N, C-alpha and C positions, 0 to 999 in steps of 0.2 A: 823445395818450398811447397808447403801445403796450401790448400785453397784458403784456409782461414788466415794464413799469413799474407795472402794477396789482397785481402779486404781490409782497408783501414778501419779503425774503430769508429771514427766519425767522419762526416763529410758526405760527398756525393760521388756516384759512379756514372759514367756515360754508358750507353748501350754497347759501344765497342769494348769498353773495359769489362763488361759483364759477359758478353757473348764471344769476345775475342776478335782479333783482326788479323787475318792471314797476311795482308800486305805489310803490316808493321811487325808481325811476329808476336803480337800480344796474345798470350794464352787465354782461353776462356775460363771463367769462373763457373758459369752454368752452361754446360755443353749442349745447347739447343740452337736452332736457327732462328732468324728474325721473325719469320711467320709464326712459328711455334711460340715464341716469346710473346708476341702481341696477342695471339689467340689465348694464351694462358693468362694474360692480364684481363682480357675480356671475361674469361670464365672464372676469375678469382683465384686461379692456381698460383700466379706470380703477383708480386706487389705492384701497386699503381706507382707510376713515376710522378715527378713534380715538374711542371713546365717551368723552365728557368728563362726561356725566351720564346719568341713566336715559333721557332723551328727546332728547339732543343728541349729534350726531356732528360732528366737525371733521376737516379734512384738513391735514396738514403742508404749509406753503408750499413746502418743498423737493420734495415729491412732486408737487404741481401744476405746479411749474416744470419738473420732469423730464418730466411728461406733455406739456406744451406743446412742449418740445424734441423729444420723440419724434414728435409729430404733425407738427411743421414739417420734420422730416427724413424722414418716411415718403413713400413713393411715392404719387402721386395715386390709383392704383387700390386701394391698401390702405385708404384712407379715403374711398371713393366713396359717394355718396348712394344709398340704396335706390331702385330704380325708374329711376334715371338722369335726367339733366336735359339737355335739348337747348337749347343756347345760341345756336342759329342764328337 
C-alpha cells in the first residue's frame, strides 16, 4: 500500500494517523516525530491543524495529501536530513 492509498480523499486525520503509532502498529504517513511535527507547523513547513475539541487537533486529508505531493516534488537538498547521512 502506498502513502497516497493510506490518506482518504476527504475527512480528517489525527496526529497518530499522520505520525504513526507503534503501540497499535499504525504506520506513519509523514515519518517525523511529534516535536518535529509541531515545530514544522510553527515554521510553516507543515499544515495547521483544526481544533475539533479542547484537547484534540485534526488535519484535513486534503492538506496532508498536498504536503505529500510537495515533499515528493521537492529537490533532495531541500528535505535533507540534519547532519547528513553517508550511504557508502
